[in-house]
C-alpha positions in Angstrom: 21.7 23.2 16.8 18.5 25.2 16.0 20.8 28.2 16.2 23.4 27.1 13.9 20.4 26.2 11.2 19.2 29.5 11.3 22.3 31.5 10.9 23.0 29.1 8.1 19.7 30.4 6.3 17.8 27.1 6.6 14.1 27.5 7.1 13.0 24.2 5.3 13.1 20.3 6.3 16.9 19.0 6.5 18.7 16.1 7.5 21.9 17.1 10.1 24.7 15.2 11.0 26.2 16.0 14.1 30.0 15.5 12.9 31.3 15.5 16.5 29.1 12.7 17.6 30.1 10.6 14.5 33.6 11.2 15.0 33.4 9.6 18.9 31.2 6.8 17.1 34.1 6.0 15.3 36.6 5.6 17.7 34.0 3.4 19.5 33.4 1.1 17.1 37.4 1.3 15.9 38.0 0.4 19.7 35.4 -2.5 19.8 36.1 -4.3 16.8 38.2 -7.7 17.1 41.6 -7.1 15.9 41.0 -9.9 13.2 38.0 -8.4 11.9 38.5 -6.0 8.5 35.5 -3.4 8.7 33.6 -3.5 5.2 31.3 -0.4 5.0 28.0 -0.7 3.6 27.2 2.1 1.3 23.2 1.9 1.3 23.2 3.0 4.8 25.6 5.6 4.4 24.7 6.7 0.8 26.9 9.9 0.6 30.4 9.9 -0.6 32.0 12.4 1.8 30.5 10.6 4.4 32.3 7.5 3.3 35.3 9.3 2.8 35.6 10.8 6.2 34.7 7.4 8.1 37.1 5.6 5.9 40.2 7.5 6.8 40.1 6.0 10.4 40.4 2.2 8.6 42.9 1.1 6.7 41.1 -1.1 3.8 38.7 0.5 1.5 36.1 -2.1 1.7 32.3 -1.6 1.0 29.1 -3.8 0.8 26.9 -2.9 -1.8 23.1 -3.3 -3.0 22.4 -1.1 -5.9 24.6 -1.0 -8.9 24.3 2.7 -9.7 25.7 3.1 -6.0 27.9 0.8 -6.8 29.1 2.5 -9.8 29.5 5.8 -8.0 31.6 4.1 -4.9 34.1 2.5 -7.5 34.5 5.6 -9.4 35.1 8.2 -6.2 37.8 5.3 -4.6 40.2 4.3 -7.1 41.2 1.6 -4.4 38.1 0.3 -3.6 36.4 -3.3 -3.8 33.1 -4.4 -3.0 30.8 -7.0 -2.8 27.4 -7.6 -3.3 25.1 -8.0 -0.2 22.3 -9.2 -2.0 22.2 -11.1 -5.3 21.7 -9.6 -8.5 19.3 -10.3 -11.8 22.0 -11.9 -14.0 20.5 -9.7 -17.0 21.1 -6.8 -14.9 24.2 -7.6 -14.2 25.3 -8.4 -18.2 23.7 -4.8 -19.0 26.0 -3.0 -16.3 29.2 -4.4 -17.5 28.7 -4.3 -21.0 28.2 -1.1 -23.8 27.3 1.9 -22.1 26.6 0.2 -18.8 27.0 1.6 -15.5 29.8 -0.5 -14.6 31.5 -0.6 -18.2 33.3 2.5 -17.7 34.7 1.9 -14.1 38.1 0.8 -14.3 38.8 -2.7 -13.9 35.1 -3.5 -12.4 35.1 -7.2 -12.6 38.3 -7.5 -10.8 36.8 -4.9 -8.2 33.5 -7.0 -7.5 32.5 -9.7 -6.0 28.7 -10.8 -6.9 26.8 -12.8 -4.7 25.7 -16.4 -5.3 22.5 -17.9 -3.3 21.7 -21.0 -5.4 23.4 -23.6 -7.8 20.6 -22.0 -10.6 22.2 -18.7 -10.2 25.7 -20.0 -10.1 24.9 -21.3 -13.5 23.5 -18.1 -14.4 26.8 -16.4 -13.6 29.0 -19.1 -15.2 27.1 -18.9 -18.4 27.5 -14.9 -18.4 31.4 -15.0 -17.7 31.7 -17.3 -20.5 29.5 -15.0 -22.9 31.4 -12.1 -21.8 34.9 -13.8 -21.7 35.6 -12.6 -18.5 36.1 -13.9 -15.0 33.9 -12.9 -12.4 34.4 -13.0 -8.7 31.8 -13.8 -6.2 30.9 -14.8 -2.9 28.3 -17.8 -1.7 25.4 -16.2 0.4 24.9 -18.6 3.3 22.0 -18.7 5.9 23.2 -18.8 9.6 19.9 -18.3 11.1 18.1 -15.7 9.4 16.6 -17.8 6.8 16.4 -14.8 4.3 18.1 -17.0 1.8 21.2 -18.3 0.5 22.7 -21.9 0.9 21.3 -23.6 4.0 23.7 -26.0 5.2 27.3 -27.3 4.7 26.7 -30.1 2.4 24.5 -27.8 0.2 27.4 -25.2 -0.1 29.6 -28.1 -0.5 27.6 -29.7 -3.4 27.8 -26.2 -4.8 31.3 -26.2 -5.0 31.6 -29.1 -6.8 29.2 -27.8 -8.9 31.4 -24.4 -9.5 34.1 -26.7 -11.2 32.3 -26.3 -14.2 32.5 -22.5 -14.4 36.3 -22.0 -14.9 35.5 -18.3 -15.0 34.1 -18.2 -11.7 36.3 -17.4 -9.0 34.7 -17.9 -5.6 36.2 -15.4 -2.9 34.5 -16.8 0.1 31.1 -16.4 1.7 28.7 -13.9 3.2 26.1 -14.4 5.8 23.8 -12.0 7.3 22.3 -12.5 11.0 20.1 -9.4 12.2 18.1 -11.5 13.7 20.3 -12.2 16.7 19.2 -9.2 18.8 15.3 -10.0 18.3 15.3 -13.5 19.7 13.1 -13.9 23.0 14.5 -15.3 26.1 11.8 -18.2 25.7 13.9 -19.5 22.5 17.1 -18.7 23.9 17.8 -15.2 23.4 20.4 -13.3 21.7 23.2 -15.4 23.7 22.0 -18.5 22.0 21.2 -17.1 18.6 24.9 -15.9 18.6 26.4 -19.0 19.6 24.3 -20.7 17.0 25.4 -18.4 14.5 29.0 -18.8 15.1 28.9 -22.8 14.8 27.0 -22.4 11.6 29.4 -19.9 10.0 32.2 -22.1 11.2 30.9 -25.1 9.0 30.2 -23.0 6.0 33.7 -21.6 6.0 35.3 -25.1 6.5 33.5 -26.3 3.1 36.0 -23.9 1.9 39.5 -24.3 -0.3 42.7 -22.4 0.9 42.1 -20.1 -2.0 38.4 -19.6 -1.6 39.0 -17.7 1.9 39.7 -14.0 1.2 36.3 -13.1 2.3 34.4 -14.9 4.9 31.7 -11.8 5.7 29.6 -11.7 9.0 27.7 -9.3 10.7 25.8 -5.9 10.6 25.8 -3.0 12.4 23.7 -4.7 15.0 26.0 -7.6 15.6 29.4 -7.0 14.3 30.7 -5.8 18.1 29.6 -9.0 19.7 32.5 -10.9 18.0 35.8 -11.8 19.3 38.9 -13.1 18.0 37.6 -16.8 18.1 35.3 -16.1 15.5 35.6 -17.8 11.8 34.9 -14.4 9.9 37.5 -12.2 8.7 35.6 -9.6 7.7 32.5 -7.7 9.0 30.1 -4.9 7.8 28.7 -2.1 9.3 27.1 1.2 8.2 24.1 2.3 10.1 26.1 2.1 13.6 28.1 4.7 12.7 25.0 7.2 13.0 22.6 5.2 15.4 19.2 5.6 13.7 16.9 4.2 16.1 16.4 0.5 15.0 20.0 0.1 16.1 19.2 1.0 19.8 20.4 -2.1 20.9 22.6 -3.2 24.0 26.0 -4.1 21.6 26.0 -0.4 20.2 24.9 1.1 23.7 28.1 3.2 23.9 27.3 4.8 20.8 25.0 8.2 20.4 22.7 9.0 17.8 24.4 11.3 15.0 21.3 12.1 12.4 18.4 14.1 12.9 16.0 15.5 10.7 15.0 19.1 11.6 12.1 21.0 10.5 10.5 24.1 11.2 7.0 24.5 12.9 4.7 26.3 11.1 2.0 26.7 13.7 1.5 25.9 17.3 -2.2 25.5 18.3 -4.9 24.7 20.6 -6.3 22.1 18.3 -9.7 21.1 17.3 -10.9 17.9 16.0 -12.1 18.7 12.3 -16.0 17.7 12.7 -16.3 17.8 16.4 -15.0 21.1 17.1 -16.9 21.8 20.5 -17.0 18.4 21.1 -13.4 18.2 21.3 -13.2 18.4 25.0 -14.8 14.3 24.7 -11.7 13.1 22.8 -9.6 15.3 25.2 -11.0 13.6 28.2 -10.5 10.3 26.8 -7.2 11.0 26.3 -7.4 10.6 22.5 -6.3 13.7 21.4 -4.1 16.5 23.0 -4.7 20.0 24.3 -1.9 21.6 22.7 -0.2 20.5 19.1 1.8 22.0 16.2 1.9 21.6 12.7 5.5 20.9 10.9 6.8 21.8 7.6 6.5 18.2 5.9 6.4 15.2 7.8 5.9 11.3 7.5 9.4 10.8 7.6 10.8 7.2 8.8 11.7 9.2 12.1 10.8 9.2 15.7 10.2 12.6 17.6 12.8 13.6 20.0 12.2 17.6 20.5 10.3 19.4 21.6 10.6 16.8 24.3 7.2 14.8 24.5 6.0 15.9 20.8 4.2 12.9 19.1 2.3 11.8 16.2 -1.8 11.7 17.1 -3.8 8.7 15.5 -7.1 10.9 15.1 -5.0 13.4 12.8 -3.0 10.7 11.2 0.2 11.6 9.1 1.1 14.0 6.4 4.1 14.8 4.1 2.8 18.4 3.8 1.6 19.5 7.3 2.5 16.9 9.8 0.3 17.2 12.9 2.0 16.4 16.4 0.6 16.5 20.1 2.8 18.5 22.4 2.7 18.3 26.2 1.1 21.5 27.8 4.6 22.1 29.4 6.0 22.7 25.7 7.8 26.1 25.0 8.1 26.0 21.3 7.1 28.5 19.1 6.2 29.1 15.0 9.6 28.8 13.1 11.5 27.0 15.5 13.3 23.9 14.9 11.3 20.5 15.8 13.8 17.5 15.4 13.2 13.8 14.7 15.6 10.7 14.6 15.2 8.9 11.5 14.4 5.1 12.1 16.9 4.0 9.6 19.7 5.6 7.5 19.4 4.0 4.6 17.1 5.9 1.9 16.4 8.5 4.9 19.6 10.0 3.9 18.7 10.2 0.5 15.5 11.9 1.1 17.1 15.3 1.2 19.1 15.5 -1.6 22.1 16.8 1.0 23.5 16.5 4.5 23.9 19.1 6.5 27.2 18.6 8.6 27.0 20.4 12.3 30.2 20.5 14.3 31.5 23.1 16.9 27.7 24.6 17.4 27.6 25.6 13.6 27.2 24.4 10.4 30.5 23.7 8.5 29.4 22.0 5.2 27.1 20.3 3.1 27.4 16.9 1.8 25.7 15.8 -1.1 24.1 12.4 -1.0 23.5 10.0 -3.8 20.6 9.6 -5.7 17.8 7.3 -4.9 17.8 5.5 -8.6 
């Protein structure tokens, strides 16, 4: 990869996508997904239209989960057959502005019919109902339900059943189903039952919520995220699962359910200096810090730094608390055995794909030992 970047004339920090690894991940995910579950791509985790298009070629349905209206507009504009559900509730005034006048969704063809908004409380239900009446437009939505993450949404079946009764007051609101998220499952300690018990509880709760819906309110029964979607089998009440980050596997998704996947995104950055470092202000007393194991005998400075990422190459490279972090020239400790010199590339794995992929403006696509393309990412705002 270093050789390919140099041949391409890249000598500054960049985001590299290993396309061959991505394609293997796509195949693994397709094979592991229960056949009754439609895949919904999470655009915030894959904020690049060519990347979404590449993954989408493998899956029949052009369905997305979206979290930021500028990205929503870009996705709907790029893919004429796309539909989306919101992954978080939007302020009603923001929805009004987006759908009217020169709003970012006003020029998107059939936007109200292609978007399912998210409603988490009776108060928001009333606000969206009033907006639909004001606009004279039917609005689609899903109810957010809480299956254990406790980040909001309707807390239990009776609360959702009550909301469905309230919904009858708003004929311009059309319930498409429910949306639940359960990122907590893989993080429950064994002392409290571990992931297995949390998964069973999530399944039971989701079934209770789904049972509240009428026959015409069940087109979207959405569950899952990258770390959990492959845990479900055909017995689950859901018909729709969301995935995004798993396709490129940042470090936050190094969980057992994704053990068959490989990291496919890296931050590559030139090494500017390789040094026998001294602690600022201590100079000839640096050896004391080194003796205490608080400071390395070898180190380097990177081009840029302080990314949401973990070092992976050179092997053994790591940040140092004494020197701290820098967005300009990040100091990294090196093991004595490290063979690296100025202008070589260092590599880091992003901890997450959302936001981080957008920091560089474009993605360098690497395949078959060479750079094959550059894909523009969607802007942060």
